[in-house]
C-alpha positions as MATLAB code, in Angstrom:
seq = 'MNAQSSPTTEGGVVVPMSDFWIPKALEALDAARSGQCPPLEFLPMENGRAPRWTERADALSPGSPAQSLHLRPAPKVHTSHRRSGPAVVVRTSGSTGVPKQTLLPWEALEASAEMTADALGGHGQWLLTLQPSYVAGLAVLTRSLVANSEPIPLLEGTTNARLFTEAAERLTGERRYVSLVPTQLQKLLDWVPSSVPPDGTHDRPAENIATSGEAASSAASEDGLTPHTPAEDRGIGERLLAALRRFDAILLGGGPTHPVLFDRARQLGLSVIRTYGMAETCGGCVYDGHPLPDVSITVGAHGRVVISGPMVALGYLDDPELSAEKFGTDPATGHRRFRTDDLGELKTVTTSEVDSIAQVTGAGYSAQIVPALSVTGRADDVIITGGVKVSAQQVRQALEAHPSVREAYVAGVEDAEWGQKVTAAVVLAGASREGNAFDEIDQAVREQLGAPAVPKHYELLGSLPLLPNGKPDRQALLDLLTFGGP';
ca = [
      36.008   57.035 -178.494;
      34.397   53.997 -176.165;
      33.514   50.914 -177.682;
      29.965   51.652 -176.389;
      30.170   55.406 -176.756;
      27.115   57.690 -178.416;
      26.823   58.593 -182.241;
      27.173   61.982 -183.500;
      24.143   64.005 -183.496;
      22.973   67.352 -185.048;
      19.546   68.821 -184.343;
      18.845   65.543 -181.899;
      18.948   63.356 -184.987;
      21.569   60.533 -185.131;
      23.950   60.965 -187.829;
      26.650   58.239 -188.336;
      29.863   59.282 -188.878;
      31.204   58.517 -192.626;
      33.233   55.895 -194.090;
      35.195   57.917 -196.535;
      38.488   56.940 -194.877;
      37.952   53.688 -195.344;
      39.714   52.888 -198.700;
      41.983   55.698 -198.100;
      43.173   53.084 -195.210;
      43.171   50.397 -196.668;
      45.180   51.377 -199.565;
      47.689   52.960 -196.951;
      47.756   48.872 -195.117;
      48.585   47.882 -198.862;
      51.399   50.976 -199.058;
      52.672   49.709 -195.687;
      52.725   45.849 -196.396;
      54.670   46.504 -199.884;
      57.358   49.146 -198.122;
      55.683   51.733 -200.237;
      55.501   53.474 -196.685;
      56.922   53.078 -192.973;
      54.894   51.076 -191.284;
      51.716   52.421 -189.995;
      50.112   52.870 -186.424;
      46.472   53.515 -186.331;
      45.687   56.403 -183.657;
      42.756   56.342 -180.793;
      39.602   57.745 -182.397;
      38.825   61.400 -181.171;
      34.548   62.325 -180.331;
      33.111   62.352 -183.845;
      35.833   62.353 -186.265;
      37.404   59.620 -188.293;
      40.450   57.039 -187.722;
      43.667   58.650 -188.382;
      46.884   57.099 -188.808;
      50.919   58.035 -188.740;
      53.985   57.152 -190.602;
      56.469   55.262 -187.662;
      59.210   55.293 -189.658;
      61.209   54.593 -186.345;
      59.930   51.153 -186.100;
      62.119   50.644 -188.946;
      65.045   53.035 -187.905;
      64.648   53.226 -183.975;
      65.522   56.811 -183.023;
      64.237   58.542 -186.358;
      60.717   60.790 -185.266;
      57.152   59.485 -186.640;
      56.031   61.283 -189.959;
      53.186   63.872 -189.902;
      49.308   62.422 -189.604;
      47.384   62.352 -192.675;
      44.305   61.252 -194.367;
      45.823   61.098 -198.100;
      45.739   58.569 -199.986;
      48.695   56.398 -199.840;
      50.028   54.737 -203.836;
      48.548   51.824 -204.972;
      50.806   49.501 -204.941;
      51.338   45.480 -206.695;
      49.919   44.033 -203.446;
      51.867   41.061 -204.309;
      55.166   42.627 -202.882;
      55.539   42.548 -199.124;
      58.160   44.051 -196.697;
      59.801   41.767 -194.510;
      59.631   43.924 -191.536;
      57.288   45.487 -189.599;
      54.589   46.888 -191.269;
      52.364   48.169 -188.891;
      52.580   49.341 -185.064;
      49.732   47.965 -182.509;
      49.839   49.704 -179.083;
      48.550   46.954 -176.462;
      45.362   47.811 -174.184;
      47.554   49.137 -171.278;
      45.024   47.800 -169.055;
      47.745   46.870 -166.856;
      50.294   49.146 -167.342;
      51.699   51.353 -170.018;
      50.984   49.837 -173.326;
      53.378   47.938 -175.135;
      54.333   48.761 -178.722;
      53.794   45.621 -180.868;
      55.307   45.425 -184.085;
      53.360   43.050 -186.681;
      54.989   42.040 -190.345;
      52.805   41.716 -192.846;
      53.410   37.983 -192.811;
      51.786   37.309 -189.439;
      48.664   40.042 -190.319;
      48.253   37.355 -193.695;
      48.358   34.486 -192.235;
      45.832   35.305 -189.420;
      43.786   36.934 -192.015;
      43.420   33.455 -194.256;
      43.376   31.044 -190.738;
      40.214   33.105 -189.626;
      38.921   32.676 -193.571;
      39.577   28.900 -192.972;
      38.223   28.426 -189.621;
      35.137   30.846 -190.962;
      34.190   28.786 -194.043;
      35.475   31.572 -196.330;
      36.436   35.324 -196.681;
      33.591   37.728 -196.386;
      32.471   41.026 -195.760;
      33.075   42.895 -192.273;
      30.964   45.319 -190.449;
      33.697   47.247 -188.465;
      32.882   47.837 -184.832;
      35.801   48.279 -183.102;
      38.701   50.686 -183.514;
      41.610   50.026 -186.034;
      43.812   51.294 -183.135;
      43.272   48.162 -181.427;
      44.188   44.580 -182.972;
      40.257   43.733 -183.007;
      39.512   46.826 -185.583;
      42.606   46.682 -187.551;
      42.279   42.726 -188.353;
      39.589   43.448 -189.802;
      40.987   45.708 -192.229;
      43.830   43.467 -193.195;
      40.860   40.965 -193.583;
      38.981   42.742 -195.802;
      42.517   43.632 -197.760;
      43.409   40.361 -197.965;
      39.361   39.170 -199.165;
      39.587   42.309 -201.779;
      36.528   43.570 -200.120;
      35.817   46.716 -197.759;
      34.309   46.838 -194.795;
      31.369   48.807 -193.341;
      32.151   51.119 -190.456;
      30.164   51.439 -187.345;
      32.872   53.103 -184.884;
      30.616   55.490 -182.955;
      26.722   54.073 -181.326;
      27.568   50.513 -181.949;
      25.156   49.088 -178.960;
      22.552   51.729 -180.570;
      19.878   49.299 -182.075;
      19.034   51.091 -185.174;
      22.790   52.296 -186.476;
      24.115   49.321 -185.834;
      20.790   47.679 -187.858;
      20.960   49.827 -190.559;
      25.139   49.503 -190.849;
      24.563   44.958 -191.043;
      21.838   46.111 -193.666;
      24.585   47.782 -195.894;
      26.541   44.720 -196.146;
      26.105   42.899 -199.388;
      28.806   39.857 -199.258;
      27.744   36.531 -199.536;
      29.394   35.844 -196.791;
      29.076   38.582 -193.722;
      31.221   38.786 -190.337;
      31.596   41.163 -187.334;
      33.450   41.289 -184.194;
      32.097   42.264 -181.079;
      33.110   42.853 -177.341;
      31.404   40.842 -175.289;
      29.506   43.705 -173.377;
      28.258   45.054 -177.043;
      26.338   42.377 -177.990;
      24.956   42.229 -174.521;
      23.910   45.559 -174.882;
      22.513   45.142 -178.677;
      20.552   41.994 -176.933;
      18.976   44.008 -173.886;
      17.013   45.389 -177.109;
      15.509   42.004 -178.137;
      12.110   41.097 -177.190;
      11.578   38.544 -174.262;
       8.880   37.475 -176.220;
      10.735   36.559 -179.091;
      10.974   32.890 -179.346;
      14.630   31.162 -179.571;
      15.560   29.036 -182.263;
      15.414   25.850 -180.671;
      18.499   24.240 -181.235;
      20.272   24.715 -177.699;
      18.669   23.979 -174.549;
      20.536   25.530 -171.320;
      18.062   28.331 -169.930;
      19.131   31.916 -170.318;
      18.813   33.369 -166.929;
      19.677   36.950 -165.565;
      19.913   38.516 -169.505;
      17.398   42.078 -169.068;
      15.507   41.456 -172.043;
      12.538   44.164 -171.227;
      10.936   47.002 -172.701;
      12.651   49.024 -169.663;
      16.061   47.449 -170.647;
      15.713   48.722 -174.362;
      14.455   52.287 -173.138;
      17.893   52.182 -170.930;
      19.660   51.277 -173.852;
      18.089   53.857 -175.832;
      19.222   56.491 -173.712;
      22.797   55.474 -173.598;
      23.084   55.254 -177.299;
      21.362   58.594 -177.727;
      18.113   57.201 -179.497;
      15.072   59.098 -177.322;
      13.276   56.276 -175.525;
      10.192   54.864 -177.749;
       6.648   53.256 -176.981;
       7.307   49.445 -176.293;
       5.861   48.882 -180.148;
       8.186   50.858 -181.315;
      10.487   49.522 -178.993;
       9.527   45.742 -180.200;
       9.992   46.754 -183.977;
      13.503   48.199 -183.600;
      14.569   45.031 -181.366;
      13.167   42.300 -184.384;
      14.844   43.924 -186.991;
      18.047   43.940 -185.096;
      17.732   40.162 -184.928;
      17.340   39.516 -188.209;
      20.061   42.016 -188.596;
      22.543   39.626 -186.257;
      21.148   36.565 -186.986;
      22.196   37.175 -190.961;
      25.756   36.984 -190.048;
      27.917   34.101 -190.522;
      29.886   34.458 -187.613;
      29.809   36.882 -185.033;
      33.368   36.768 -183.229;
      33.460   37.618 -179.093;
      36.825   38.548 -177.731;
      38.854   41.240 -175.875;
      37.455   39.201 -172.530;
      35.679   36.816 -171.313;
      32.478   35.781 -172.592;
      29.803   35.206 -169.469;
      28.051   31.777 -170.220;
      25.198   32.888 -169.677;
      25.241   35.659 -172.887;
      26.699   33.269 -175.076;
      23.999   30.406 -174.433;
      21.143   33.783 -174.856;
      23.040   34.363 -177.998;
      23.012   31.051 -179.530;
      19.200   30.202 -178.339;
      18.219   33.150 -180.821;
      19.955   31.542 -183.663;
      23.070   33.507 -183.541;
      26.315   31.790 -184.396;
      28.645   33.004 -182.127;
      32.558   32.347 -181.598;
      34.266   33.087 -178.753;
      37.523   33.627 -179.147;
      41.517   34.101 -177.653;
      44.032   36.510 -178.927;
      46.498   39.421 -178.410;
      47.562   42.094 -179.913;
      50.944   39.956 -179.883;
      48.992   37.237 -182.245;
      47.609   39.651 -184.456;
      44.317   39.046 -182.541;
      42.125   35.877 -182.117;
      43.598   32.527 -183.012;
      41.812   30.137 -180.158;
      38.391   29.978 -181.276;
      36.358   28.930 -178.840;
      38.647   27.165 -176.669;
      40.531   25.090 -180.152;
      43.361   26.376 -181.912;
      43.424   27.710 -185.132;
      44.854   25.156 -188.164;
      48.663   26.124 -187.865;
      48.370   27.372 -184.730;
      50.396   25.633 -181.400;
      49.413   25.564 -177.850;
      51.646   24.568 -174.723;
      51.507   25.373 -171.282;
      53.880   25.263 -169.168;
      55.363   23.967 -166.120;
      53.586   26.953 -164.093;
      50.809   27.080 -166.683;
      51.763   29.396 -168.602;
      50.298   29.713 -172.151;
      52.534   29.368 -174.888;
      51.736   30.230 -178.735;
      53.302   29.911 -181.560;
      52.415   30.267 -185.205;
      53.026   32.381 -188.778;
      50.539   34.714 -187.030;
      53.052   35.853 -183.854;
      54.777   39.461 -183.750;
      58.050   39.981 -184.391;
      58.518   42.003 -180.879;
      57.947   45.177 -178.865;
      59.337   48.617 -179.853;
      62.338   49.702 -178.251;
      62.203   47.070 -175.635;
      64.454   44.416 -176.598;
      64.621   43.303 -172.974;
      60.949   42.479 -172.437;
      60.746   41.191 -176.277;
      63.925   38.689 -175.520;
      61.646   37.133 -172.550;
      58.416   36.913 -174.319;
      59.355   36.094 -177.797;
      61.174   32.801 -179.272;
      61.630   30.291 -182.117;
      59.421   26.756 -181.734;
      61.960   24.467 -182.406;
      59.664   22.228 -184.461;
      58.211   24.250 -186.150;
      60.429   27.420 -186.988;
      57.393   29.495 -186.240;
      57.947   32.842 -183.654;
      56.609   31.895 -180.341;
      54.664   33.838 -177.468;
      54.683   33.649 -173.807;
      51.669   35.156 -172.724;
      50.948   36.645 -169.158;
      47.860   33.702 -168.344;
      47.632   30.911 -167.393;
      45.677   27.714 -168.530;
      44.980   23.761 -169.256;
      45.206   22.108 -172.230;
      43.891   18.521 -173.415;
      42.772   16.397 -176.309;
      39.281   16.325 -177.025;
      37.276   14.408 -179.937;
      36.262   15.866 -183.020;
      32.760   14.658 -181.558;
      33.046   17.105 -178.739;
      33.841   20.240 -180.462;
      30.869   22.333 -178.981;
      31.880   25.269 -181.729;
      30.587   26.629 -185.647;
      34.041   27.441 -186.907;
      36.235   24.625 -188.142;
      39.108   23.687 -186.221;
      40.301   20.523 -187.031;
      42.142   21.414 -190.552;
      45.619   20.980 -191.293;
      47.941   20.235 -188.595;
      45.395   18.207 -186.754;
      44.353   15.049 -186.235;
      40.943   13.977 -187.972;
      39.441   13.157 -184.862;
      41.153   14.675 -181.947;
      41.806   18.463 -181.682;
      43.660   20.148 -178.454;
      41.530   22.505 -176.161;
      42.400   25.247 -174.158;
      41.344   26.468 -171.103;
      42.783   29.956 -169.567;
      41.877   29.765 -166.321;
      43.754   33.265 -165.278;
      46.730   35.760 -165.598;
      50.340   34.831 -164.356;
      49.500   38.161 -162.286;
      46.321   37.385 -160.829;
      47.254   35.274 -157.913;
      46.156   36.577 -154.995;
      48.239   35.441 -151.528;
      45.944   35.972 -148.567;
      46.777   34.816 -145.183;
      49.645   32.618 -146.758;
      46.880   31.157 -148.864;
      47.273   31.025 -152.253;
      43.607   32.478 -154.071;
      43.326   32.711 -158.046;
      41.575   35.855 -158.738;
      40.134   34.425 -161.798;
      38.336   31.510 -159.968;
      36.537   33.890 -157.634;
      35.210   36.033 -160.757;
      34.351   33.150 -162.288;
      32.400   31.738 -159.027;
      30.901   34.705 -158.578;
      29.272   35.039 -162.175;
      28.356   31.931 -162.078;
      25.766   33.126 -159.301;
      22.747   34.185 -160.536;
      22.225   37.631 -159.060;
      25.390   38.614 -160.445;
      25.810   39.944 -163.929;
      29.738   41.145 -164.333;
      32.523   40.790 -162.224;
      35.814   41.830 -160.998;
      38.436   40.576 -158.763;
      41.761   41.864 -157.325;
      44.236   41.681 -154.680;
      44.979   44.624 -152.861;
      47.450   45.433 -149.967;
      46.281   44.950 -146.390;
      48.013   45.245 -142.977;
      46.370   42.433 -141.641;
      46.628   39.599 -144.657;
      48.899   41.080 -146.274;
      46.938   41.113 -149.377;
      42.527   41.264 -149.421;
      40.538   39.515 -151.895;
      37.997   42.116 -153.108;
      35.493   42.337 -155.760;
      33.894   45.060 -158.454;
      30.875   43.610 -159.497;
      27.153   44.519 -161.419;
      24.323   42.931 -159.662;
      21.374   41.778 -161.908;
      18.958   44.005 -162.139;
      16.042   41.914 -159.348;
      19.052   41.212 -157.376;
      19.565   44.712 -155.580;
      17.966   43.944 -152.299;
      17.925   41.108 -149.659;
      20.448   38.937 -148.675;
      22.545   38.714 -152.094;
      26.212   38.944 -150.721;
      25.410   36.331 -148.021;
      24.061   33.798 -150.456;
      26.815   35.089 -152.948;
      30.030   34.849 -149.956;
      28.254   31.289 -149.052;
      29.041   30.350 -153.181;
      32.355   31.416 -153.515;
      32.749   29.587 -149.994;
      31.498   26.642 -150.895;
      33.626   26.013 -154.101;
      36.661   27.809 -153.264;
      36.886   27.882 -149.263;
      36.912   30.710 -146.849;
      39.990   32.419 -147.633;
      38.609   33.351 -151.467;
      35.668   35.022 -149.754;
      36.091   38.675 -150.887;
      36.714   40.996 -147.942;
      35.612   44.172 -149.903;
      32.859   44.672 -152.463;
      32.279   47.779 -154.915;
      28.945   47.938 -156.079;
      28.844   49.551 -159.976;
      26.444   49.884 -162.014;
      28.759   48.811 -165.090;
      32.536   47.611 -165.439;
      34.432   50.436 -166.561;
      36.142   49.897 -169.752;
      38.745   50.636 -171.623;
      38.407   52.045 -175.283;
      38.647   48.771 -177.002;
      35.689   47.292 -174.641;
      37.902   45.033 -171.854;
      37.544   45.886 -168.614;
      39.744   49.100 -167.629;
      41.638   47.045 -164.925;
      43.980   49.782 -163.505;
      40.942   51.739 -162.823;
      39.084   49.140 -161.127;
      41.861   48.583 -158.842;
      41.999   52.048 -158.025;
      38.615   52.102 -157.231;
      38.983   48.777 -155.068;
      42.411   50.041 -153.325;
      41.085   53.829 -152.741;
      37.000   53.171 -152.963;
      34.152   55.401 -155.162;
      34.380   59.263 -155.029;
];
């Protein structure tokens, strides 16, 4: 089930999935945290079916089989009791290979939920738009359990303006939150009429984002709605915008957020926060570049980002060697430490320089100085072409900085002449499909990064292929750049 997939239909009418499974999932998660049942794993959704989960007894006793799938309520327990070992098994996205089975103890999940609440100004009610088989969706369930609230699920048709708006309007909590991947927000904002005035609190221009009636009609077709008249589209878009503005925070994670999308969202008065994290840290632990309280970030000699804190996982199931390589203990705090595959730069800024609605200056940081992390790429994204090292991340950023490019993915492909050649899959802006756009793009990359960084091959796509959690499917894109399209 893709995060942007079409909803179930009956007789041509869009039917949202029933949310009967939410109380049962919360009860099962409650039982797992107290040790009343083995650790849980939430499974990838099947089209039109509610999420399912399985008991992973093998996570406690390696070698024993996992228990059968079920949707029955787990026994009610006293939530003050906690198991000390793993409570949940989460598979990493597998965007670069075989997914790893990450072991998350309840203490880490709870710590993540509490630090999220601290950063956002308190616990609240969540709209669940990401599958609980991924850590971002699981985090919504754990935050809800900790807050003693019940989320409203929308796991199909998440970019359908009417379904999203109706689900958001069902929220009753005083504080309301939602986690989205950038693609979801982009497609939702396609519904907002271009004539809607900005909120006025941010000044940078929002270029390159489609907001026309044509874009809304296209979104309607993709999400299972019959295309509407311009007047109907405007009504849907304005109601959607009101629902988006009602959220106290919209967390954007799972991948980088294009600056144009971020600026447009803020201009429209949306409370957006860019998050950074992974399954091994129970989801986002850095908000708008700043680590949350009790989260420590260091950058090693080779630029590798290392994260420590109470929200770090125990390790990987059945992979002791990789666990020993990636996980350890922070000698300064005693918290678990995770060595990521990301490269970054770390600096400090004054609180007056913090540009975020999140409260990131809490316990553990100076009242005037906070760390600021910039993720510059991945340790495995360095391309050596003709003996020159090129960062795929920097090339992607240079491509997406050009007004003709809406999205891009960059990778090195084996080449007899160059060793590796720089290649790129790009999604062009609607008005950039004619003329000498690629000549201009090449020149922009050359001026910023030098001639070796200019892609030697482009694949032009209508959209980037995505994994079910909304992240770019790196393996599919690499295959496309290596072997070409059909």
